Backbone as CSV, one residue per row, in Angstrom:
resi,resn,N_x,N_y,N_z,CA_x,CA_y,CA_z,C_x,C_y,C_z
1,MET,-23.008,4.648,-11.711,-23.271,4.249,-10.343,-22.673,5.291,-9.402
2,ASN,-23.194,5.363,-8.194,-22.701,6.352,-7.236,-21.475,5.816,-6.500
3,ILE,-20.910,6.624,-5.639,-19.658,6.259,-4.971,-19.841,5.052,-4.044
4,GLY,-20.997,4.947,-3.396,-21.246,3.798,-2.527,-21.277,2.496,-3.307
5,GLU,-21.918,2.526,-4.449,-21.973,1.335,-5.305,-20.596,1.001,-5.864
6,ALA,-19.855,2.027,-6.252,-18.496,1.804,-6.768,-17.596,1.245,-5.670
7,ALA,-17.776,1.739,-4.450,-16.985,1.240,-3.325,-17.268,-0.241,-3.095
8,GLU,-18.539,-0.606,-3.079,-18.897,-2.007,-2.867,-18.378,-2.892,-3.993
9,ALA,-18.499,-2.430,-5.213,-18.076,-3.230,-6.373,-16.563,-3.393,-6.438
10,SER,-15.822,-2.390,-5.981,-14.355,-2.431,-6.099,-13.658,-2.959,-4.857
11,GLY,-14.370,-2.981,-3.728,-13.739,-3.421,-2.484,-12.976,-2.315,-1.780
12,LEU,-13.152,-1.083,-2.214,-12.512,0.072,-1.585,-13.548,0.853,-0.794
13,SER,-13.095,1.636,0.152,-14.011,2.510,0.870,-14.259,3.768,0.045
14,ALA,-15.397,4.414,0.293,-15.692,5.675,-0.392,-14.613,6.699,-0.075
15,LYS,-14.090,6.668,1.146,-13.035,7.610,1.536,-11.791,7.406,0.671
16,MET,-11.398,6.144,0.440,-10.220,5.878,-0.403,-10.485,6.294,-1.851
17,ILE,-11.695,6.072,-2.320,-12.027,6.478,-3.688,-11.897,7.996,-3.823
18,ARG,-12.399,8.720,-2.839,-12.263,10.187,-2.872,-10.787,10.593,-2.862
19,HIS,-9.991,9.875,-2.063,-8.552,10.167,-2.007,-7.907,9.920,-3.371
20,TYR,-8.205,8.779,-3.986,-7.618,8.471,-5.285,-8.050,9.483,-6.343
21,GLU,-9.270,9.979,-6.216,-9.699,11.028,-7.128,-8.936,12.328,-6.846
22,ALA,-8.761,12.656,-5.562,-8.060,13.894,-5.187,-6.620,13.908,-5.692
23,ILE,-5.970,12.741,-5.696,-4.585,12.680,-6.190,-4.536,12.346,-7.680
24,GLN,-5.695,12.348,-8.300,-5.855,12.197,-9.740,-5.409,10.851,-10.301
25,LEU,-5.637,9.789,-9.520,-5.439,8.452,-10.071,-6.578,8.101,-11.021
26,LEU,-7.749,8.658,-10.762,-8.873,8.462,-11.660,-9.742,9.713,-11.626
27,GLN,-10.515,9.887,-12.662,-11.394,11.056,-12.786,-12.763,10.591,-13.255
28,PRO,-13.637,10.204,-12.320,-14.977,9.791,-12.752,-15.757,10.977,-13.306
29,GLN,-16.725,10.673,-14.130,-17.596,11.712,-14.682,-18.442,12.306,-13.553
30,ARG,-18.895,13.506,-13.769,-19.787,14.169,-12.814,-21.140,14.374,-13.472
31,ARG,-22.189,14.151,-12.694,-23.548,14.401,-13.173,-23.826,15.899,-13.109
32,GLY,-24.972,16.303,-13.586,-25.373,17.704,-13.545,-25.411,18.262,-12.132
33,ASN,-25.699,17.406,-11.142,-25.734,17.839,-9.741,-24.356,17.755,-9.078
34,ASN,-23.334,17.498,-9.878,-21.936,17.396,-9.460,-21.621,16.122,-8.663
35,TYR,-22.554,15.166,-8.625,-22.275,13.879,-7.991,-21.394,13.057,-8.930
36,ARG,-20.553,12.237,-8.356,-19.719,11.356,-9.173,-20.603,10.288,-9.820
37,ASP,-20.253,9.941,-11.038,-20.972,8.903,-11.767,-19.932,7.903,-12.277
38,PHE,-19.796,6.774,-11.586,-18.775,5.787,-11.902,-19.265,4.811,-12.960
39,SER,-18.446,4.616,-13.957,-18.736,3.652,-15.018,-18.128,2.295,-14.644
40,ALA,-18.447,1.300,-15.435,-17.848,-0.023,-15.235,-16.323,0.069,-15.388
41,ARG,-15.863,0.902,-16.295,-14.413,1.093,-16.494,-13.776,1.714,-15.248
42,ASP,-14.465,2.695,-14.639,-13.961,3.299,-13.401,-13.830,2.246,-12.300
43,VAL,-14.825,1.382,-12.195,-14.791,0.325,-11.174,-13.646,-0.645,-11.457
44,ALA,-13.421,-0.953,-12.719,-12.284,-1.823,-13.081,-10.970,-1.163,-12.681
45,GLU,-10.857,0.143,-12.891,-9.640,0.860,-12.497,-9.487,0.883,-10.978
46,LEU,-10.582,1.073,-10.269,-10.524,1.042,-8.801,-10.090,-0.337,-8.299
47,SER,-10.609,-1.382,-8.914,-10.200,-2.746,-8.538,-8.723,-2.967,-8.836
48,PHE,-8.268,-2.460,-9.970,-6.850,-2.540,-10.333,-6.004,-1.860,-9.259
49,ILE,-6.410,-0.656,-8.872,-5.684,0.095,-7.841,-5.665,-0.690,-6.535
50,ARG,-6.813,-1.240,-6.152,-6.876,-2.011,-4.904,-5.931,-3.203,-4.948
51,HIS,-5.923,-3.927,-6.056,-5.030,-5.089,-6.172,-3.558,-4.667,-6.117
52,ALA,-3.234,-3.576,-6.782,-1.846,-3.087,-6.746,-1.458,-2.678,-5.327
53,ARG,-2.363,-2.017,-4.621,-2.080,-1.611,-3.234,-2.005,-2.832,-2.317
54,ASP,-2.808,-3.862,-2.595,-2.722,-5.108,-1.819,-1.341,-5.743,-1.956
55,LEU,-0.691,-5.500,-3.084,0.673,-5.998,-3.302,1.722,-4.998,-2.820
56,ALA,1.263,-3.970,-2.117,2.123,-2.961,-1.477,2.889,-2.091,-2.465
57,PHE,2.371,-1.948,-3.674,3.000,-1.010,-4.597,2.802,0.399,-4.059
58,PRO,3.854,1.217,-4.061,3.694,2.622,-3.673,2.769,3.326,-4.672
59,LEU,2.131,4.397,-4.222,1.170,5.099,-5.080,1.770,5.549,-6.403
60,GLU,3.020,5.986,-6.398,3.611,6.437,-7.663,3.758,5.264,-8.632
61,ASP,4.084,4.082,-8.119,4.133,2.905,-8.989,2.733,2.522,-9.458
62,VAL,1.746,2.652,-8.587,0.363,2.378,-8.991,-0.027,3.307,-10.129
63,ARG,0.349,4.563,-10.016,0.050,5.538,-11.072,0.694,5.097,-12.394
64,ARG,1.948,4.675,-12.330,2.659,4.246,-13.542,2.052,2.969,-14.119
65,LEU,1.730,2.004,-13.234,1.122,0.753,-13.698,-0.260,0.991,-14.303
66,LEU,-1.018,1.866,-13.682,-2.348,2.189,-14.205,-2.231,2.826,-15.591
67,ALA,-1.279,3.717,-15.760,-1.066,4.343,-17.072,-0.665,3.291,-18.104
68,LEU,0.180,2.357,-17.706,0.582,1.293,-18.633,-0.596,0.371,-18.950
69,TRP,-1.406,0.085,-17.968,-2.574,-0.767,-18.171,-3.552,-0.121,-19.154
70,ARG,-3.699,1.185,-19.046,-4.593,1.925,-19.941,-4.044,1.992,-21.370
71,ASP,-2.715,1.892,-21.512,-2.045,2.041,-22.810,-1.850,0.666,-23.447
72,HIS,-2.684,0.341,-24.405,-2.609,-0.982,-25.024,-1.416,-1.135,-25.965
73,SER,-0.685,-0.061,-26.201,0.526,-0.165,-27.021,1.774,-0.226,-26.135
74,ARG,1.578,-0.486,-24.854,2.681,-0.518,-23.883,3.646,-1.661,-24.189
75,ALA,4.832,-1.525,-23.633,5.812,-2.614,-23.667,5.754,-3.314,-22.306
76,SER,5.583,-4.595,-22.324,5.497,-5.318,-21.052,6.808,-5.253,-20.279
77,SER,7.894,-4.934,-20.952,9.184,-4.836,-20.262,9.158,-3.738,-19.202
78,GLU,8.416,-2.658,-19.452,8.314,-1.571,-18.471,7.535,-2.042,-17.239
79,VAL,6.471,-2.803,-17.464,5.691,-3.357,-16.350,6.574,-4.307,-15.544
80,GLN,7.311,-5.138,-16.239,8.192,-6.095,-15.558,9.241,-5.373,-14.730
81,ARG,9.802,-4.296,-15.268,10.827,-3.546,-14.539,10.251,-2.964,-13.247
82,ILE,9.062,-2.397,-13.335,8.424,-1.838,-12.145,8.192,-2.938,-11.114
83,ALA,7.705,-4.089,-11.568,7.426,-5.198,-10.659,8.705,-5.723,-10.010
84,LEU,9.752,-5.890,-10.798,11.001,-6.426,-10.242,11.674,-5.431,-9.297
85,ASP,11.568,-4.143,-9.602,12.078,-3.130,-8.663,11.321,-3.207,-7.346
86,HIS,10.021,-3.437,-7.433,9.205,-3.545,-6.222,9.570,-4.810,-5.438
87,VAL,9.804,-5.903,-6.147,10.226,-7.141,-5.488,11.526,-6.894,-4.711
88,ALA,12.476,-6.219,-5.331,13.748,-5.930,-4.656,13.522,-5.085,-3.404
89,ALA,12.650,-4.089,-3.493,12.348,-3.249,-2.324,11.679,-4.071,-1.232
90,LEU,10.763,-4.969,-1.613,10.102,-5.827,-0.618,11.099,-6.766,0.051
91,GLU,12.010,-7.324,-0.736,13.009,-8.233,-0.161,13.936,-7.499,0.796
92,GLU,14.316,-6.275,0.447,15.151,-5.463,1.335,14.406,-5.170,2.637
93,LYS,13.132,-4.831,2.520,12.310,-4.557,3.707,12.170,-5.820,4.558
94,ALA,11.991,-6.961,3.914,11.867,-8.234,4.641,13.147,-8.538,5.418
95,GLN,14.304,-8.290,4.818,15.570,-8.507,5.511,15.688,-7.581,6.704
96,SER,15.286,-6.351,6.533,15.331,-5.386,7.629,14.402,-5.812,8.760
97,LEU,13.217,-6.271,8.409,12.273,-6.739,9.428,12.800,-7.982,10.141
98,GLN,13.446,-8.881,9.414,14.040,-10.073,10.030,15.127,-9.689,11.024
99,ALA,15.938,-8.704,10.656,16.993,-8.241,11.556,16.392,-7.633,12.820
100,MET,15.340,-6.844,12.665,14.678,-6.259,13.835,14.079,-7.346,14.720
101,ALA,13.447,-8.332,14.101,12.859,-9.429,14.869,13.938,-10.192,15.626
102,GLY,15.079,-10.397,14.999,16.193,-11.074,15.675,16.689,-10.288,16.876
103,SER,16.815,-8.981,16.716,17.255,-8.137,17.834,16.264,-8.198,18.983
104,LEU,15.000,-8.094,18.673,13.983,-8.154,19.729,13.916,-9.530,20.385
105,ARG,14.068,-10.572,19.583,14.081,-11.937,20.128,15.239,-12.091,21.106
106,HIS,16.416,-11.575,20.735,17.600,-11.632,21.606,17.331,-10.887,22.915
107,LEU,16.799,-9.680,22.826,16.501,-8.905,24.027,15.460,-9.613,24.892
108,ALA,14.441,-10.179,24.279,13.394,-10.864,25.036,13.936,-12.092,25.745
109,ARG,14.899,-12.800,25.139,15.504,-13.975,25.790,16.283,-13.574,27.038
110,HIS,16.811,-12.352,27.035,17.617,-11.902,28.165,16.800,-11.153,29.217
111,CYS,15.525,-11.006,28.976,14.637,-10.387,29.961,14.089,-11.495,30.848
112,GLN,14.158,-11.309,32.147,13.695,-12.339,33.075,12.179,-12.526,33.027
113,GLY,11.466,-11.478,32.698,10.016,-11.599,32.599,9.356,-11.905,33.924
114,ASP,9.915,-11.377,34.993,9.349,-11.634,36.312,8.924,-10.320,36.960
115,ALA,8.799,-10.294,38.253,8.307,-9.108,38.972,9.377,-8.043,39.167
116,ARG,10.644,-8.371,38.863,11.713,-7.385,39.048,11.618,-6.299,37.974
117,PRO,12.072,-5.080,38.311,11.968,-3.978,37.342,13.045,-4.000,36.259
118,GLU,14.135,-4.739,36.453,15.214,-4.748,35.465,14.730,-5.412,34.176
119,CYS,15.031,-4.738,33.075,14.583,-5.282,31.785,15.531,-4.816,30.688
120,PRO,16.249,-5.737,30.055,17.172,-5.337,28.989,16.458,-4.727,27.777
121,ILE,15.199,-5.049,27.587,14.459,-4.470,26.464,14.328,-2.963,26.681
122,LEU,13.873,-2.583,27.879,13.718,-1.161,28.191,15.078,-0.472,28.238
123,ASP,16.093,-1.166,28.764,17.439,-0.587,28.792,17.921,-0.283,27.372
124,HIS,17.690,-1.198,26.462,18.116,-0.995,25.081,17.365,0.175,24.440
125,LEU,16.056,0.243,24.684,15.268,1.358,24.120,15.719,2.698,24.702
126,GLU,16.042,2.682,25.987,16.532,3.925,26.635,17.866,4.326,26.020
127,ALA,18.769,3.383,25.859,20.094,3.670,25.287,19.976,4.159,23.858
128,SER,19.043,3.592,23.113,18.852,3.998,21.721,18.296,5.405,21.624
129,ALA,17.527,5.813,22.628,16.914,7.129,22.592,17.912,8.227,22.955
130,ALA,18.964,7.858,23.667,19.931,8.858,24.130,20.876,9.326,23.055
């Protein structure tokens, strides 16, 4: 199938498929005219990549997970380790985002939100930039 069909079947854009090929996450076959020719296996790999990216796995982890998925003699402990490391990174990011939201909520509570120009939110951003 061509790239448009593979894009529709996998839920990825043709642009993302080209990117994943450029970074060598997958290597579809080429026809005599040098057009990409995607197999059902290629589409399955593209769907795998999309699902991993939907879970916010970094590309290097996607590469490692894809290699493990392709290797039927893999140890599931390696997959679990990658997943749990990612969970820890997501939880750390969530805590950081919660802290930022708390800071902004505090600043917004102290902003009058009226026609006056004084605003602690802008004051804080100015102070942080200095």
